[in-house]
C-alpha positions as CSV (number, residue, x, y, z in Angstrom):
1,M,81.8,-14.0,62.3
2,L,78.5,-15.8,62.0
3,A,76.7,-12.4,62.5
4,A,78.9,-10.9,59.8
5,E,78.1,-13.7,57.3
6,Q,74.4,-13.4,58.1
7,H,74.5,-9.6,57.5
8,A,76.1,-10.0,54.1
9,D,73.8,-12.9,53.2
10,N,70.8,-10.8,54.1
11,Q,72.0,-7.9,51.9
12,V,72.4,-10.3,48.9
13,R,68.9,-11.7,49.5
14,R,67.3,-8.3,49.8
15,K,68.9,-7.1,46.6
16,A,67.9,-10.3,44.8
17,S,64.3,-9.8,45.8
18,E,64.5,-6.2,44.7
19,L,65.8,-7.4,41.3
20,V,62.8,-9.8,41.0
21,A,60.4,-7.0,41.6
22,A,62.2,-4.6,39.2
23,K,62.1,-7.2,36.4
24,K,58.4,-7.4,36.6
25,E,58.2,-3.7,35.5
26,V,60.2,-4.4,32.3
27,L,58.1,-5.2,29.3
28,S,59.3,-7.8,26.8
29,Y,59.4,-6.9,23.1
30,E,56.5,-9.3,22.4
31,R,54.4,-7.7,25.2
32,I,55.2,-4.2,23.8
33,I,54.1,-5.2,20.3
34,Q,50.9,-6.7,21.8
35,I,50.1,-3.4,23.6
36,A,50.9,-1.4,20.5
37,E,48.6,-3.5,18.4
38,N,45.8,-3.2,21.0
39,I,46.2,0.6,21.1
40,Y,46.1,0.7,17.3
41,E,42.9,-1.5,17.2
42,R,41.4,0.7,20.0
43,G,41.2,-2.3,22.3
44,G,39.8,-4.7,19.8
45,I,42.6,-7.3,20.2
46,K,42.3,-7.2,24.0
47,R,38.6,-7.9,23.8
48,L,39.2,-10.7,21.3
49,R,41.8,-12.3,23.5
50,E,39.5,-12.1,26.5
51,R,36.8,-13.9,24.4
52,E,39.3,-16.5,23.3
53,R,40.4,-17.2,26.8
54,K,36.9,-17.6,28.0
55,L,36.1,-19.8,25.1
56,A,39.1,-22.1,25.8
57,K,38.0,-22.3,29.5
58,N,34.5,-23.2,28.6
59,E,35.6,-25.8,26.1
60,K,37.7,-27.4,28.9
61,Y,34.7,-27.5,31.2
62,L,32.6,-29.0,28.4
63,A,35.2,-31.8,27.9
64,R,35.2,-32.5,31.6
65,D,31.4,-32.7,31.8
66,R,31.3,-35.0,28.8
67,E,33.7,-37.4,30.5
68,A,31.7,-37.3,33.7
69,L,28.5,-38.1,31.7
70,A,30.1,-40.9,29.9
71,N,31.2,-42.5,33.2
72,D,27.7,-42.1,34.6
73,E,26.1,-43.6,31.5
74,R,28.5,-46.6,31.6
75,A,27.6,-47.2,35.2
76,F,23.8,-46.9,34.4
77,V,23.8,-49.5,31.6
78,T,25.2,-52.1,34.0
79,K,22.2,-51.7,36.3
80,P,19.5,-54.3,36.0
81,I,16.2,-53.1,34.6
82,P,13.6,-53.3,37.4
83,S,10.8,-55.7,36.8
84,G,7.3,-54.3,36.1
85,H,5.8,-56.8,38.5
86,E,6.8,-55.0,41.8
87,L,4.0,-54.0,44.0
88,F,4.3,-50.2,43.9
89,G,6.7,-49.7,40.9
90,T,9.1,-47.5,42.9
91,Q,12.3,-49.1,41.6
92,R,11.1,-48.8,38.1
93,A,10.2,-45.2,38.6
94,A,13.6,-44.4,40.1
95,Y,15.3,-46.1,37.2
96,E,13.3,-44.1,34.6
97,R,14.1,-40.8,36.5
98,E,17.8,-41.5,36.4
99,K,17.6,-42.4,32.7
100,Q,15.8,-39.1,32.0
101,K,18.4,-37.1,33.9
102,L,21.2,-38.6,31.9
103,A,19.3,-37.8,28.7
104,D,18.8,-34.2,29.9
105,R,22.5,-33.9,30.7
106,R,23.4,-35.1,27.2
107,K,21.0,-32.7,25.6
108,G,22.4,-29.8,27.6
109,L,26.0,-30.7,26.7
110,S,25.0,-30.8,23.0
111,E,23.5,-27.3,23.3
112,R,26.7,-26.0,25.0
113,S,28.8,-27.6,22.3
114,R,26.8,-25.9,19.6
115,Q,27.1,-22.5,21.3
116,L,30.8,-22.9,21.8
117,A,31.3,-23.9,18.2
118,D,29.5,-20.7,17.1
119,E,31.6,-18.6,19.5
120,R,34.8,-20.2,18.0
121,K,33.7,-19.3,14.5
122,E,33.0,-15.7,15.6
123,C,36.4,-15.4,17.2
124,M,38.1,-16.7,14.1
125,R,36.1,-14.2,12.0
126,L,37.1,-11.3,14.2
127,R,40.8,-12.3,14.2
128,D,40.8,-12.6,10.4
129,E,39.2,-9.1,10.3
130,I,41.9,-7.6,12.7
131,D,44.7,-9.3,10.8
132,A,43.5,-7.9,7.5
133,C,43.2,-4.4,9.0
134,R,46.7,-4.4,10.3
135,D,48.3,-6.2,7.4
136,T,49.1,-3.0,5.5
137,P,52.3,-0.9,5.4
138,E,50.5,2.0,7.0
139,A,49.2,-0.1,9.9
140,E,52.7,-1.6,10.5
141,R,54.3,1.8,10.5
142,K,51.8,3.1,13.0
143,I,52.1,0.1,15.3
144,Q,55.9,0.4,15.3
145,Q,55.6,4.1,16.2
146,I,53.4,3.3,19.1
147,A,55.8,0.5,20.2
148,V,58.7,2.9,20.2
149,G,56.8,5.3,22.4
150,I,56.1,2.4,24.8
151,M,59.8,1.4,24.8
152,R,60.8,5.0,25.7
153,K,58.4,5.0,28.7
154,N,59.7,1.6,29.8
155,W,63.3,2.6,29.5
156,S,63.6,3.8,33.1
157,A,62.5,0.4,34.3
158,V,65.2,-1.3,32.1
159,M,67.9,1.0,33.5
160,N,66.7,0.3,37.0
161,V,67.2,-3.4,36.4
162,K,70.6,-2.8,35.0
163,K,71.5,-0.8,38.1
164,I,70.2,-3.4,40.5
165,V,72.1,-6.2,38.6
166,A,75.3,-4.3,39.0
167,E,74.7,-3.7,42.7
168,L,73.8,-7.4,43.2
169,E,77.0,-8.5,41.4
170,A,79.1,-6.2,43.6
171,L,77.4,-7.5,46.8
172,Q,77.9,-11.1,45.6
173,Q,81.6,-10.4,45.0
174,N,82.0,-8.9,48.4
175,Y,80.1,-11.7,49.9
176,D,82.4,-14.3,48.3
177,A,85.5,-12.4,49.4
178,D,84.2,-12.1,52.9
179,D,83.4,-15.8,52.9
180,A,87.0,-16.5,52.0
181,R,88.2,-14.2,54.8
182,V,86.0,-16.0,57.3
183,S,87.4,-19.3,56.1
184,A,90.9,-18.0,56.7
185,V,89.9,-17.0,60.2
186,D,88.4,-20.4,61.0
187,A,91.5,-22.1,59.6
188,E,93.8,-20.0,61.7
189,R,91.7,-20.6,64.8
190,D,91.8,-24.4,64.2
191,K,95.5,-24.2,63.7
192,R,95.9,-22.6,67.1
193,G,93.7,-25.2,68.7
194,G,90.7,-22.9,69.2
195,S,92.3,-21.1,72.1
196,A,92.9,-17.6,70.6
197,R,90.2,-15.0,70.4
198,Y,90.5,-12.1,67.8
199,K,89.1,-8.7,68.2
200,S,89.2,-5.9,65.7
201,N,90.9,-2.7,66.9
202,A,90.3,-0.5,63.9
203,K,90.8,3.2,64.4
204,G,88.0,4.7,66.3
205,G,86.9,1.4,67.8
206,R,83.7,-0.3,66.7
207,S,81.6,2.9,66.8
208,G,79.8,3.2,63.5
209,G,81.3,0.0,62.1
210,S,79.6,-3.3,61.2
211,P,80.2,-7.0,61.9
212,M,81.5,-7.4,58.4
213,D,84.0,-4.6,59.0
214,D,85.4,-6.6,61.9
215,A,85.5,-9.8,59.9
216,R,87.5,-8.0,57.2
217,A,89.9,-6.5,59.7
218,I,90.5,-9.9,61.4
219,A,91.1,-11.6,58.1
220,G,93.5,-8.9,57.1
221,Y,95.5,-9.5,60.2
222,L,95.8,-13.2,59.5
223,R,97.3,-12.5,56.1
224,S,99.7,-9.7,57.3
225,P,99.1,-8.9,61.0
226,P,100.0,-5.3,61.9
227,T,100.6,-5.3,65.6
228,T,98.5,-2.1,66.2
229,Q,95.4,-3.3,64.3
230,L,94.4,-6.6,66.0
231,I,95.0,-8.1,69.4
232,A,95.0,-11.8,70.0
233,K,94.0,-12.3,73.6
234,D,94.0,-15.6,75.5
235,R,92.0,-15.7,78.7
236,D,95.3,-16.3,80.5
237,D,97.0,-13.2,79.1
238,R,97.6,-10.2,81.4
239,M,95.5,-7.3,80.2
240,D,98.1,-4.6,81.1
241,E,100.6,-6.0,78.5
242,N,98.3,-5.1,75.6
243,W,96.6,-2.1,77.3
244,T,98.4,0.5,75.4
245,L,97.5,-1.1,72.1
246,M,93.7,-1.0,72.8
247,S,91.2,1.5,71.6
248,A,89.2,3.4,74.1
249,F,86.2,1.2,73.3
250,E,88.3,-2.0,73.9
251,K,89.6,-0.6,77.2
252,D,86.1,0.0,78.4
253,E,84.9,-3.4,77.3
254,I,87.8,-5.2,79.0
255,A,87.4,-3.2,82.2
256,E,83.7,-4.1,82.2
257,E,84.4,-7.8,81.6
258,S,87.1,-7.7,84.4
259,S,84.7,-6.2,86.9
260,R,82.0,-8.8,86.1
261,G,84.5,-11.5,86.7
262,R,85.4,-10.4,90.2
């Protein structure tokens, strides 16, 4: 039973993973429009977005470095100013060097801030230019045509997701039904005090079957037990009483168990 449950659970998990991978191939409408706009602009929007992402990252780094400098400057002003009467003036020199380094850092941050401000202005200019270029009926019509073409190419990915979703739902329904069957088997076993063992005797034996097939057969027996489908065998039962009801596979298995027990 546990092996059957694990087999079904693994099937559901594999199909769910397959669905996650398939969904990554499906483009959202927003993404399709972005691609269409970029194609229409001959890559201009993509290049602009890359510049804007880089700008945002550099502005974040600048804010971090400014905060670090402010902390270092606050720590520096709390230090006592070395006296000019020391013998060699080493403490005073070290103090002045640290002061100069802080000043250099502040100057560098100011320059970076100026450059980033210029870059932001340029990005805004380019975006306004692109928006003006595409803000016409002709541009809108062309972008929509490109988007339709992208949707058609992506349709196979959409249908693949739909197919996998249907397969996953079917597997989940089977899994839930099998889980209910296994619960029925466990309940019947507990009712009998755990002494009975159930084996599937479907036509043709177990050859080519699966653990889940056995679980379904056993659960079917518990609901309406046909005498020729399943055999309940206690260890104290005599094998010859049920021998004629066994499949060839079951007979071989019992004979092997009997020979090992001698």
